[in-house]
mmCIF file of the N, C-alpha and C atoms, coordinates in Angstrom:
data_MODEL
# 
_entry.id   MODEL 
# 
loop_
_atom_site.group_PDB 
_atom_site.id 
_atom_site.type_symbol 
_atom_site.label_atom_id 
_atom_site.label_alt_id 
_atom_site.label_comp_id 
_atom_site.label_asym_id 
_atom_site.label_entity_id 
_atom_site.label_seq_id 
_atom_site.pdbx_PDB_ins_code 
_atom_site.Cartn_x 
_atom_site.Cartn_y 
_atom_site.Cartn_z 
_atom_site.occupancy 
_atom_site.B_iso_or_equiv 
_atom_site.pdbx_formal_charge 
_atom_site.auth_seq_id 
_atom_site.auth_comp_id 
_atom_site.auth_asym_id 
_atom_site.auth_atom_id 
_atom_site.pdbx_PDB_model_num 
ATOM 1   N N  . MET A 1 1  ? 35.708 -57.288 -10.121 1.00 0.00 ? 1  MET A N  1 
ATOM 2   C CA . MET A 1 1  ? 34.888 -57.305 -8.936  1.00 0.00 ? 1  MET A CA 1 
ATOM 3   C C  . MET A 1 1  ? 35.202 -56.086 -8.071  1.00 0.00 ? 1  MET A C  1 
ATOM 4   N N  . TRP A 1 2  ? 36.490 -55.791 -7.870  1.00 0.00 ? 2  TRP A N  1 
ATOM 5   C CA . TRP A 1 2  ? 36.857 -54.682 -6.990  1.00 0.00 ? 2  TRP A CA 1 
ATOM 6   C C  . TRP A 1 2  ? 36.433 -53.347 -7.567  1.00 0.00 ? 2  TRP A C  1 
ATOM 7   N N  . GLU A 1 3  ? 36.406 -53.237 -8.897  1.00 0.00 ? 3  GLU A N  1 
ATOM 8   C CA . GLU A 1 3  ? 35.928 -52.000 -9.518  1.00 0.00 ? 3  GLU A CA 1 
ATOM 9   C C  . GLU A 1 3  ? 34.445 -51.794 -9.236  1.00 0.00 ? 3  GLU A C  1 
ATOM 10  N N  . LEU A 1 4  ? 33.668 -52.866 -9.280  1.00 0.00 ? 4  LEU A N  1 
ATOM 11  C CA . LEU A 1 4  ? 32.234 -52.770 -8.987  1.00 0.00 ? 4  LEU A CA 1 
ATOM 12  C C  . LEU A 1 4  ? 31.999 -52.400 -7.518  1.00 0.00 ? 4  LEU A C  1 
ATOM 13  N N  . VAL A 1 5  ? 32.737 -53.010 -6.632  1.00 0.00 ? 5  VAL A N  1 
ATOM 14  C CA . VAL A 1 5  ? 32.580 -52.717 -5.205  1.00 0.00 ? 5  VAL A CA 1 
ATOM 15  C C  . VAL A 1 5  ? 33.008 -51.283 -4.910  1.00 0.00 ? 5  VAL A C  1 
ATOM 16  N N  . GLY A 1 6  ? 34.108 -50.861 -5.520  1.00 0.00 ? 6  GLY A N  1 
ATOM 17  C CA . GLY A 1 6  ? 34.608 -49.508 -5.286  1.00 0.00 ? 6  GLY A CA 1 
ATOM 18  C C  . GLY A 1 6  ? 33.768 -48.422 -5.923  1.00 0.00 ? 6  GLY A C  1 
ATOM 19  N N  . ALA A 1 7  ? 32.965 -48.765 -6.918  1.00 0.00 ? 7  ALA A N  1 
ATOM 20  C CA . ALA A 1 7  ? 32.167 -47.775 -7.627  1.00 0.00 ? 7  ALA A CA 1 
ATOM 21  C C  . ALA A 1 7  ? 30.915 -47.375 -6.857  1.00 0.00 ? 7  ALA A C  1 
ATOM 22  N N  . GLU A 1 8  ? 30.509 -48.174 -5.893  1.00 0.00 ? 8  GLU A N  1 
ATOM 23  C CA . GLU A 1 8  ? 29.268 -47.905 -5.162  1.00 0.00 ? 8  GLU A CA 1 
ATOM 24  C C  . GLU A 1 8  ? 29.537 -47.763 -3.675  1.00 0.00 ? 8  GLU A C  1 
ATOM 25  N N  . ARG A 1 9  ? 28.640 -47.085 -3.000  1.00 0.00 ? 9  ARG A N  1 
ATOM 26  C CA . ARG A 1 9  ? 28.664 -47.031 -1.542  1.00 0.00 ? 9  ARG A CA 1 
ATOM 27  C C  . ARG A 1 9  ? 27.602 -47.991 -1.036  1.00 0.00 ? 9  ARG A C  1 
ATOM 28  N N  . PHE A 1 10 ? 27.943 -48.730 -0.027  1.00 0.00 ? 10 PHE A N  1 
ATOM 29  C CA . PHE A 1 10 ? 27.031 -49.710 0.537   1.00 0.00 ? 10 PHE A CA 1 
ATOM 30  C C  . PHE A 1 10 ? 26.648 -49.302 1.950   1.00 0.00 ? 10 PHE A C  1 
ATOM 31  N N  . HIS A 1 11 ? 25.414 -49.539 2.283   1.00 0.00 ? 11 HIS A N  1 
ATOM 32  C CA . HIS A 1 11 ? 24.939 -49.322 3.647   1.00 0.00 ? 11 HIS A CA 1 
ATOM 33  C C  . HIS A 1 11 ? 24.567 -50.694 4.189   1.00 0.00 ? 11 HIS A C  1 
ATOM 34  N N  . VAL A 1 12 ? 25.393 -51.190 5.103   1.00 0.00 ? 12 VAL A N  1 
ATOM 35  C CA . VAL A 1 12 ? 25.185 -52.521 5.669   1.00 0.00 ? 12 VAL A CA 1 
ATOM 36  C C  . VAL A 1 12 ? 24.667 -52.353 7.091   1.00 0.00 ? 12 VAL A C  1 
ATOM 37  N N  . VAL A 1 13 ? 23.530 -52.974 7.380   1.00 0.00 ? 13 VAL A N  1 
ATOM 38  C CA . VAL A 1 13 ? 22.936 -52.935 8.713   1.00 0.00 ? 13 VAL A CA 1 
ATOM 39  C C  . VAL A 1 13 ? 23.138 -54.297 9.364   1.00 0.00 ? 13 VAL A C  1 
ATOM 40  N N  . ILE A 1 14 ? 23.650 -54.288 10.587  1.00 0.00 ? 14 ILE A N  1 
ATOM 41  C CA . ILE A 1 14 ? 23.837 -55.522 11.343  1.00 0.00 ? 14 ILE A CA 1 
ATOM 42  C C  . ILE A 1 14 ? 22.837 -55.474 12.500  1.00 0.00 ? 14 ILE A C  1 
ATOM 43  N N  . PRO A 1 15 ? 21.680 -56.115 12.344  1.00 0.00 ? 15 PRO A N  1 
ATOM 44  C CA . PRO A 1 15 ? 20.620 -55.986 13.345  1.00 0.00 ? 15 PRO A CA 1 
ATOM 45  C C  . PRO A 1 15 ? 20.976 -56.560 14.717  1.00 0.00 ? 15 PRO A C  1 
ATOM 46  N N  . PHE A 1 16 ? 21.897 -57.483 14.780  1.00 0.00 ? 16 PHE A N  1 
ATOM 47  C CA . PHE A 1 16 ? 22.235 -58.121 16.051  1.00 0.00 ? 16 PHE A CA 1 
ATOM 48  C C  . PHE A 1 16 ? 23.502 -57.532 16.670  1.00 0.00 ? 16 PHE A C  1 
ATOM 49  N N  . ALA A 1 17 ? 24.007 -56.432 16.168  1.00 0.00 ? 17 ALA A N  1 
ATOM 50  C CA . ALA A 1 17 ? 25.298 -55.887 16.607  1.00 0.00 ? 17 ALA A CA 1 
ATOM 51  C C  . ALA A 1 17 ? 25.313 -55.539 18.096  1.00 0.00 ? 17 ALA A C  1 
ATOM 52  N N  . LYS A 1 18 ? 24.242 -55.013 18.618  1.00 0.00 ? 18 LYS A N  1 
ATOM 53  C CA . LYS A 1 18 ? 24.226 -54.609 20.025  1.00 0.00 ? 18 LYS A CA 1 
ATOM 54  C C  . LYS A 1 18 ? 24.155 -55.803 20.976  1.00 0.00 ? 18 LYS A C  1 
ATOM 55  N N  . LYS A 1 19 ? 23.805 -56.969 20.452  1.00 0.00 ? 19 LYS A N  1 
ATOM 56  C CA . LYS A 1 19 ? 23.705 -58.162 21.299  1.00 0.00 ? 19 LYS A CA 1 
ATOM 57  C C  . LYS A 1 19 ? 25.020 -58.932 21.381  1.00 0.00 ? 19 LYS A C  1 
ATOM 58  N N  . ILE A 1 20 ? 26.032 -58.523 20.622  1.00 0.00 ? 20 ILE A N  1 
ATOM 59  C CA . ILE A 1 20 ? 27.318 -59.214 20.647  1.00 0.00 ? 20 ILE A CA 1 
ATOM 60  C C  . ILE A 1 20 ? 28.057 -58.812 21.917  1.00 0.00 ? 20 ILE A C  1 
ATOM 61  N N  . LYS A 1 21 ? 28.446 -59.785 22.693  1.00 0.00 ? 21 LYS A N  1 
ATOM 62  C CA . LYS A 1 21 ? 29.180 -59.555 23.941  1.00 0.00 ? 21 LYS A CA 1 
ATOM 63  C C  . LYS A 1 21 ? 30.462 -60.379 23.911  1.00 0.00 ? 21 LYS A C  1 
ATOM 64  N N  . PHE A 1 22 ? 31.549 -59.798 24.374  1.00 0.00 ? 22 PHE A N  1 
ATOM 65  C CA . PHE A 1 22 ? 32.821 -60.489 24.485  1.00 0.00 ? 22 PHE A CA 1 
ATOM 66  C C  . PHE A 1 22 ? 33.091 -60.787 25.952  1.00 0.00 ? 22 PHE A C  1 
ATOM 67  N N  . GLN A 1 23 ? 33.726 -61.911 26.209  1.00 0.00 ? 23 GLN A N  1 
ATOM 68  C CA . GLN A 1 23 ? 34.015 -62.289 27.586  1.00 0.00 ? 23 GLN A CA 1 
ATOM 69  C C  . GLN A 1 23 ? 35.084 -61.394 28.203  1.00 0.00 ? 23 GLN A C  1 
ATOM 70  N N  . ALA A 1 24 ? 36.078 -61.034 27.427  1.00 0.00 ? 24 ALA A N  1 
ATOM 71  C CA . ALA A 1 24 ? 37.165 -60.201 27.944  1.00 0.00 ? 24 ALA A CA 1 
ATOM 72  C C  . ALA A 1 24 ? 37.147 -58.850 27.229  1.00 0.00 ? 24 ALA A C  1 
ATOM 73  N N  . ASN A 1 25 ? 37.268 -57.800 27.989  1.00 0.00 ? 25 ASN A N  1 
ATOM 74  C CA . ASN A 1 25 ? 37.305 -56.454 27.411  1.00 0.00 ? 25 ASN A CA 1 
ATOM 75  C C  . ASN A 1 25 ? 38.735 -55.941 27.291  1.00 0.00 ? 25 ASN A C  1 
ATOM 76  N N  . ASP A 1 26 ? 39.711 -56.851 27.271  1.00 0.00 ? 26 ASP A N  1 
ATOM 77  C CA . ASP A 1 26 ? 41.114 -56.452 27.198  1.00 0.00 ? 26 ASP A CA 1 
ATOM 78  C C  . ASP A 1 26 ? 41.418 -55.676 25.920  1.00 0.00 ? 26 ASP A C  1 
ATOM 79  N N  . ASN A 1 27 ? 40.929 -56.175 24.813  1.00 0.00 ? 27 ASN A N  1 
ATOM 80  C CA . ASN A 1 27 ? 41.182 -55.513 23.541  1.00 0.00 ? 27 ASN A CA 1 
ATOM 81  C C  . ASN A 1 27 ? 39.873 -54.919 23.045  1.00 0.00 ? 27 ASN A C  1 
ATOM 82  N N  . ARG A 1 28 ? 39.723 -53.646 23.164  1.00 0.00 ? 28 ARG A N  1 
ATOM 83  C CA . ARG A 1 28 ? 38.462 -52.992 22.795  1.00 0.00 ? 28 ARG A CA 1 
ATOM 84  C C  . ARG A 1 28 ? 38.248 -52.900 21.289  1.00 0.00 ? 28 ARG A C  1 
ATOM 85  N N  . ARG A 1 29 ? 39.259 -53.252 20.501  1.00 0.00 ? 29 ARG A N  1 
ATOM 86  C CA . ARG A 1 29 ? 39.107 -53.219 19.048  1.00 0.00 ? 29 ARG A CA 1 
ATOM 87  C C  . ARG A 1 29 ? 38.408 -54.463 18.514  1.00 0.00 ? 29 ARG A C  1 
ATOM 88  N N  . ASN A 1 30 ? 38.323 -55.517 19.309  1.00 0.00 ? 30 ASN A N  1 
ATOM 89  C CA . ASN A 1 30 ? 37.722 -56.765 18.831  1.00 0.00 ? 30 ASN A CA 1 
ATOM 90  C C  . ASN A 1 30 ? 36.302 -56.583 18.305  1.00 0.00 ? 30 ASN A C  1 
ATOM 91  N N  . PRO A 1 31 ? 35.393 -55.911 19.022  1.00 0.00 ? 31 PRO A N  1 
ATOM 92  C CA . PRO A 1 31 ? 34.037 -55.750 18.477  1.00 0.00 ? 31 PRO A CA 1 
ATOM 93  C C  . PRO A 1 31 ? 34.024 -54.969 17.164  1.00 0.00 ? 31 PRO A C  1 
ATOM 94  N N  . GLU A 1 32 ? 34.827 -53.937 17.057  1.00 0.00 ? 32 GLU A N  1 
ATOM 95  C CA . GLU A 1 32 ? 34.881 -53.153 15.826  1.00 0.00 ? 32 GLU A CA 1 
ATOM 96  C C  . GLU A 1 32 ? 35.396 -53.992 14.663  1.00 0.00 ? 32 GLU A C  1 
ATOM 97  N N  . MET A 1 33 ? 36.429 -54.803 14.923  1.00 0.00 ? 33 MET A N  1 
ATOM 98  C CA . MET A 1 33 ? 36.982 -55.644 13.863  1.00 0.00 ? 33 MET A CA 1 
ATOM 99  C C  . MET A 1 33 ? 35.966 -56.696 13.427  1.00 0.00 ? 33 MET A C  1 
ATOM 100 N N  . LEU A 1 34 ? 35.238 -57.269 14.364  1.00 0.00 ? 34 LEU A N  1 
ATOM 101 C CA . LEU A 1 34 ? 34.221 -58.261 14.013  1.00 0.00 ? 34 LEU A CA 1 
ATOM 102 C C  . LEU A 1 34 ? 33.140 -57.638 13.138  1.00 0.00 ? 34 LEU A C  1 
ATOM 103 N N  . LEU A 1 35 ? 32.669 -56.453 13.513  1.00 0.00 ? 35 LEU A N  1 
ATOM 104 C CA . LEU A 1 35 ? 31.637 -55.792 12.719  1.00 0.00 ? 35 LEU A CA 1 
ATOM 105 C C  . LEU A 1 35 ? 32.166 -55.411 11.336  1.00 0.00 ? 35 LEU A C  1 
ATOM 106 N N  . ASP A 1 36 ? 33.432 -55.007 11.238  1.00 0.00 ? 36 ASP A N  1 
ATOM 107 C CA . ASP A 1 36 ? 34.029 -54.711 9.935   1.00 0.00 ? 36 ASP A CA 1 
ATOM 108 C C  . ASP A 1 36 ? 34.096 -55.953 9.067   1.00 0.00 ? 36 ASP A C  1 
ATOM 109 N N  . LEU A 1 37 ? 34.423 -57.096 9.668   1.00 0.00 ? 37 LEU A N  1 
ATOM 110 C CA . LEU A 1 37 ? 34.466 -58.344 8.908   1.00 0.00 ? 37 LEU A CA 1 
ATOM 111 C C  . LEU A 1 37 ? 33.079 -58.745 8.408   1.00 0.00 ? 37 LEU A C  1 
ATOM 112 N N  . ILE A 1 38 ? 32.061 -58.543 9.220   1.00 0.00 ? 38 ILE A N  1 
ATOM 113 C CA . ILE A 1 38 ? 30.697 -58.862 8.804   1.00 0.00 ? 38 ILE A CA 1 
ATOM 114 C C  . ILE A 1 38 ? 30.280 -57.959 7.645   1.00 0.00 ? 38 ILE A C  1 
ATOM 115 N N  . LYS A 1 39 ? 30.593 -56.676 7.755   1.00 0.00 ? 39 LYS A N  1 
ATOM 116 C CA . LYS A 1 39 ? 30.249 -55.725 6.684   1.00 0.00 ? 39 LYS A CA 1 
ATOM 117 C C  . LYS A 1 39 ? 30.983 -56.048 5.394   1.00 0.00 ? 39 LYS A C  1 
ATOM 118 N N  . SER A 1 40 ? 32.275 -56.353 5.488   1.00 0.00 ? 40 SER A N  1 
ATOM 119 C CA . SER A 1 40 ? 33.041 -56.658 4.271   1.00 0.00 ? 40 SER A CA 1 
ATOM 120 C C  . SER A 1 40 ? 32.557 -57.958 3.633   1.00 0.00 ? 40 SER A C  1 
ATOM 121 N N  . ASN A 1 41 ? 32.154 -58.923 4.436   1.00 0.00 ? 41 ASN A N  1 
ATOM 122 C CA . ASN A 1 41 ? 31.611 -60.166 3.890   1.00 0.00 ? 41 ASN A CA 1 
ATOM 123 C C  . ASN A 1 41 ? 30.296 -59.883 3.145   1.00 0.00 ? 41 ASN A C  1 
ATOM 124 N N  . ALA A 1 42 ? 29.476 -59.018 3.697   1.00 0.00 ? 42 ALA A N  1 
ATOM 125 C CA . ALA A 1 42 ? 28.222 -58.671 3.021   1.00 0.00 ? 42 ALA A CA 1 
ATOM 126 C C  . ALA A 1 42 ? 28.485 -57.966 1.694   1.00 0.00 ? 42 ALA A C  1 
ATOM 127 N N  . MET A 1 43 ? 29.477 -57.096 1.668   1.00 0.00 ? 43 MET A N  1 
ATOM 128 C CA . MET A 1 43 ? 29.809 -56.378 0.422   1.00 0.00 ? 43 MET A CA 1 
ATOM 129 C C  . MET A 1 43 ? 30.333 -57.335 -0.648  1.00 0.00 ? 43 MET A C  1 
ATOM 130 N N  . ILE A 1 44 ? 31.218 -58.241 -0.247  1.00 0.00 ? 44 ILE A N  1 
ATOM 131 C CA . ILE A 1 44 ? 31.794 -59.169 -1.226  1.00 0.00 ? 44 ILE A CA 1 
ATOM 132 C C  . ILE A 1 44 ? 30.723 -60.118 -1.755  1.00 0.00 ? 44 ILE A C  1 
ATOM 133 N N  . ARG A 1 45 ? 29.809 -60.545 -0.895  1.00 0.00 ? 45 ARG A N  1 
ATOM 134 C CA . ARG A 1 45 ? 28.758 -61.453 -1.339  1.00 0.00 ? 45 ARG A CA 1 
ATOM 135 C C  . ARG A 1 45 ? 27.713 -60.742 -2.201  1.00 0.00 ? 45 ARG A C  1 
ATOM 136 N N  . PHE A 1 46 ? 27.708 -59.405 -2.218  1.00 0.00 ? 46 PHE A N  1 
ATOM 137 C CA . PHE A 1 46 ? 26.796 -58.647 -3.057  1.00 0.00 ? 46 PHE A CA 1 
ATOM 138 C C  . PHE A 1 46 ? 27.081 -58.970 -4.509  1.00 0.00 ? 46 PHE A C  1 
# 
């Protein structure tokens, strides 16, 4: 599975990404990590 995923480049679009809001802006990495998790889930489910 990992060979197949690593052999290709994927373009994942998250249409609702700009609508995601966090209550606390203490950790600015949270939105980036959430979007990375969504993208990786899409790749694995491919």
